[in-house]
C-alpha positions as CSV (number, residue, x, y, z in Angstrom):
1,M,18.0,4.9,-14.5
2,S,14.7,5.1,-16.5
3,V,12.5,2.3,-17.7
4,R,9.4,2.3,-19.8
5,A,6.4,0.1,-18.9
6,T,3.2,-0.6,-20.7
7,A,-0.2,-0.6,-19.1
8,G,-0.5,-4.3,-18.9
9,E,3.0,-5.0,-17.6
10,A,2.7,-6.5,-14.1
11,Y,2.4,-9.9,-12.6
12,P,0.9,-12.7,-14.7
13,G,-2.0,-14.6,-13.2
14,V,-0.9,-17.0,-10.6
15,K,-3.2,-19.6,-9.0
16,Q,-4.1,-18.5,-5.6
17,C,-3.7,-22.1,-4.3
18,L,0.0,-21.6,-4.5
19,A,-0.3,-19.3,-1.5
20,L,-1.1,-22.3,0.7
21,F,2.5,-23.4,0.4
22,H,4.2,-20.9,2.6
23,P,7.9,-20.8,2.2
24,V,10.1,-21.3,5.2
25,V,11.7,-17.8,5.4
26,G,14.1,-16.7,8.0
27,I,15.2,-13.1,8.7
28,I,14.8,-10.7,5.8
29,R,18.4,-9.5,5.4
30,G,19.6,-6.2,4.1
31,R,17.9,-3.0,3.2
32,M,14.6,-3.4,1.3
33,D,13.9,-1.8,-2.0
34,A,10.7,0.3,-2.2
35,V,8.1,1.3,-4.7
36,T,6.2,4.6,-4.8
37,V,3.8,6.1,-7.4
38,T,3.6,9.7,-8.5
39,S,0.6,11.1,-10.3
40,D,1.6,14.8,-10.2
41,N,2.9,14.4,-6.7
42,G,6.2,16.2,-7.4
43,P,6.4,18.2,-4.1
44,D,5.7,15.1,-2.0
45,L,8.2,13.0,-4.0
46,R,10.9,15.7,-3.6
47,N,10.4,15.6,0.2
48,L,10.4,11.8,0.3
49,L,13.7,11.5,-1.7
50,A,15.3,14.2,0.5
51,C,14.3,12.4,3.8
52,E,17.6,11.1,5.2
53,P,16.2,8.6,7.7
54,L,14.1,7.1,4.9
55,R,17.0,6.9,2.4
56,E,19.1,5.3,5.2
57,A,16.5,2.7,5.9
58,L,15.8,1.7,2.3
59,G,17.8,0.3,-0.6
60,R,16.7,1.5,-4.1
61,I,13.5,3.5,-4.4
62,V,11.6,2.7,-7.6
63,V,9.4,5.7,-8.7
64,V,6.6,4.8,-11.1
65,N,5.7,7.9,-13.0
66,N,2.0,7.8,-13.9
67,L,2.1,10.3,-16.7
68,S,2.8,13.2,-14.4
69,S,3.1,16.7,-15.9
70,D,4.6,18.4,-12.9
71,G,8.3,17.5,-13.3
72,S,8.0,14.3,-11.2
73,A,10.3,12.4,-13.6
74,A,13.1,15.0,-13.3
75,I,12.6,15.0,-9.5
76,A,13.0,11.2,-9.4
77,R,16.2,11.3,-11.5
78,E,17.7,14.1,-9.5
79,G,16.9,12.3,-6.3
80,G,18.7,9.1,-7.4
81,A,15.6,6.9,-7.7
82,V,15.0,4.2,-10.3
83,L,12.4,5.8,-12.6
84,V,9.8,3.6,-14.3
85,E,7.7,5.5,-16.8
86,R,4.1,4.4,-17.6
87,E,3.0,4.7,-21.2
88,S,-0.6,5.0,-20.2
89,R,-2.3,6.2,-17.1
90,G,-3.1,3.5,-14.6
91,G,-4.7,3.1,-11.2
92,Y,-2.7,2.9,-8.0
93,G,-2.6,-0.9,-7.9
94,A,-1.6,-1.2,-11.5
95,C,1.2,1.3,-11.0
96,V,2.5,-0.5,-7.9
97,N,2.4,-3.8,-9.9
98,T,4.4,-2.1,-12.6
99,G,7.1,-1.1,-10.2
100,V,7.5,-4.2,-8.0
101,P,9.4,-6.3,-10.6
102,H,12.1,-3.6,-10.5
103,T,12.8,-4.4,-6.9
104,G,14.9,-7.2,-5.5
105,G,15.0,-9.3,-2.4
106,E,12.6,-11.5,-0.4
107,A,10.5,-8.5,0.7
108,F,9.9,-4.9,-0.5
109,V,8.2,-1.7,0.7
110,V,5.2,-0.1,-0.9
111,M,4.7,3.5,0.1
112,N,2.9,6.7,-0.8
113,P,5.0,9.6,-2.0
114,D,3.8,11.6,1.1
115,I,5.6,9.3,3.6
116,L,8.4,10.5,5.8
117,L,10.5,8.7,8.4
118,D,11.9,10.2,11.6
119,D,13.7,7.0,12.6
120,A,15.8,5.0,10.2
121,G,15.4,1.9,12.3
122,A,11.6,1.8,11.7
123,V,11.9,-0.5,8.6
124,E,14.3,-2.9,10.4
125,R,11.9,-3.2,13.4
126,L,8.9,-3.9,11.1
127,S,10.9,-6.5,9.1
128,R,11.3,-8.6,12.3
129,H,7.6,-9.6,11.9
130,L,8.5,-11.3,8.6
131,E,10.5,-13.9,10.5
132,D,7.0,-15.5,11.0
133,P,6.6,-17.2,7.6
134,R,2.8,-16.8,7.8
135,V,3.0,-13.0,7.7
136,A,2.5,-11.4,4.2
137,I,2.2,-7.7,5.1
138,V,3.5,-5.6,8.0
139,V,2.3,-2.1,8.7
140,P,3.2,0.7,11.2
141,A,1.0,3.3,12.8
142,L,0.7,6.4,10.6
143,R,0.9,9.9,12.2
144,L,-0.9,12.8,10.5
145,P,0.5,16.3,10.1
146,D,-1.6,17.5,13.1
147,G,-0.1,14.8,15.3
148,R,-3.1,12.5,15.4
149,L,-2.8,8.8,14.5
150,Q,-4.6,8.0,11.2
151,D,-7.4,5.4,11.3
152,S,-5.3,3.4,8.9
153,V,-5.9,-0.1,10.3
154,R,-9.6,-1.2,10.4
155,H,-12.1,-4.0,10.2
156,V,-13.4,-4.6,6.7
157,P,-16.2,-2.0,6.3
158,T,-19.8,-2.5,5.5
159,P,-21.8,0.0,3.4
160,F,-23.3,1.3,6.6
161,D,-19.7,1.9,8.0
162,L,-18.8,3.8,4.9
163,L,-21.9,6.0,5.1
164,T,-21.4,6.7,8.9
165,R,-17.8,7.5,8.3
166,R,-18.6,10.0,5.6
167,L,-21.6,11.7,7.3
168,R,-20.3,11.8,10.9
169,G,-16.5,11.6,10.3
170,T,-16.3,8.8,12.9
171,E,-13.5,6.2,12.9
172,S,-15.9,3.4,12.4
173,G,-14.1,0.0,12.8
174,V,-10.7,1.4,13.6
175,I,-8.1,-0.9,15.2
176,R,-5.4,0.5,17.6
177,E,-4.1,-2.7,19.1
178,G,-1.2,-4.5,17.5
179,G,-1.3,-8.0,16.1
180,E,-3.1,-9.7,13.2
181,V,-5.6,-7.4,11.5
182,P,-8.1,-7.7,8.6
183,W,-6.6,-4.9,6.5
184,A,-4.6,-1.7,6.5
185,V,-4.3,1.3,4.2
186,A,-1.6,0.8,1.7
187,A,0.3,4.0,2.5
188,F,3.3,2.0,3.9
189,Y,3.5,-1.7,3.5
190,L,6.3,-4.2,4.1
191,V,5.4,-7.0,1.7
192,R,6.6,-10.6,1.4
193,R,7.3,-11.1,-2.3
194,S,6.2,-14.7,-2.5
195,A,2.8,-13.8,-1.0
196,F,2.3,-10.8,-3.3
197,E,3.2,-12.8,-6.4
198,A,0.9,-15.7,-5.4
199,M,-2.0,-13.2,-5.3
200,G,-1.0,-11.8,-8.7
201,G,-0.3,-8.4,-7.0
202,F,-3.0,-5.8,-6.6
203,D,-6.2,-6.3,-8.5
204,E,-6.0,-3.7,-11.3
205,R,-9.7,-3.5,-11.7
206,Y,-9.7,-1.1,-8.8
207,F,-8.5,2.2,-10.2
208,L,-8.3,3.9,-6.8
209,Y,-9.3,2.9,-3.3
210,F,-10.2,-0.6,-2.0
211,E,-7.3,-2.3,-3.8
212,D,-5.7,-2.6,-0.4
213,V,-8.8,-4.0,1.3
214,D,-9.1,-6.5,-1.6
215,L,-5.5,-7.6,-1.4
216,C,-5.6,-8.2,2.3
217,E,-8.8,-10.1,2.1
218,R,-7.4,-12.4,-0.6
219,L,-4.2,-12.9,1.3
220,R,-6.1,-13.8,4.5
221,R,-8.4,-16.2,2.7
222,A,-5.3,-18.0,1.3
223,G,-3.9,-18.4,4.8
224,W,-1.5,-15.4,5.1
225,K,-1.6,-12.8,7.9
226,I,-1.6,-9.0,8.0
227,R,0.4,-7.7,11.0
228,F,0.1,-4.3,12.6
229,D,2.9,-2.9,14.9
230,P,1.6,0.3,16.5
231,D,4.9,0.8,18.3
232,V,6.5,1.8,15.0
233,V,5.2,5.2,13.8
234,V,5.7,6.6,10.3
235,R,4.7,10.1,9.2
236,H,1.9,10.4,6.6
237,E,1.5,13.9,5.0
238,F,-2.1,12.9,4.2
239,A,-4.9,14.6,2.3
240,A,-8.2,12.7,2.7
241,A,-9.3,13.0,-0.9
242,S,-12.0,10.3,-0.6
243,R,-13.8,12.4,2.1
244,R,-14.5,15.3,-0.2
245,G,-17.9,16.2,-1.7
246,L,-20.0,13.6,-3.4
247,L,-19.2,15.1,-6.8
248,A,-15.4,15.1,-6.4
249,P,-13.5,12.6,-8.7
250,A,-11.9,10.9,-5.7
251,T,-15.2,10.3,-4.0
252,R,-16.6,8.8,-7.2
253,H,-13.6,6.5,-7.5
254,H,-14.1,5.5,-3.8
255,M,-17.8,4.6,-4.4
256,R,-17.1,2.6,-7.6
257,S,-14.3,0.7,-5.9
258,A,-16.5,-0.1,-2.9
259,A,-19.2,-1.5,-5.2
260,K,-16.6,-3.8,-6.9
261,F,-15.4,-5.0,-3.5
262,F,-18.9,-5.8,-2.2
263,L,-19.8,-7.6,-5.4
264,R,-16.8,-9.8,-5.0
265,F,-17.2,-10.3,-1.2
266,P,-21.0,-9.9,-0.6
267,R,-20.8,-11.2,3.0
268,Y,-19.5,-7.7,4.0
269,L,-22.7,-6.1,2.8
270,V,-24.2,-6.9,6.2
271,S,-21.4,-7.7,8.6
272,R,-17.8,-6.5,9.1
273,R,-16.9,-9.7,10.9
274,T,-14.1,-11.5,9.1
275,P,-14.1,-15.2,8.3
């Protein structure tokens, strides 16, 4: 199945005050559909679609093809995914927003194409957290190819944290304990649909990076919770593009997105303490 989507096709604006009325939601039943984005990520996408535990854990996998030129569309079709073709190149958040309407159910998964599962029960264990109707997003721990855990769950950074992280490579603000957290990297999210729609999805003004920080911040301010379960571990075949040289395109995107976030939430210019 292949679907075409225009650049502006996503969620219409929804008043954030709707998020205050949390639905009474019980157990999320059945296998969740998932959305992933490929921007010339063909090899990763092939591995994802061939991962048996992942395919067992999920329902349909919606692949948003962001004008790839590496055969990603053919890989998605051959792998049995639902292919959604972008007609213009978009940022990560915009592409996820394009794919989510093609999923069904009360909750769905957002995942990078470089995600793999070793345990098909991981998604079901994470979904139990959604029995709490206040929880909007649930995330696992992410294991890197070298065996280390990624610093994927953190306090909201200040500019000083970002500078320290780049210059010293330290895990500034990292969180390892489970429970409610300020934000998490959007490499593998279980998302409550009503919460996502109430926020209007990801803010498409972020082309790359900080769209996840922004979404989590808006959700928390509307009364929702972000839940971290470190007992569930997912593999992330991760390349830290934003930590490359200052002239690299990914680094420039990271800096521009950070500036947009701090203009929107200036309290984090001086303190990472969440409200």
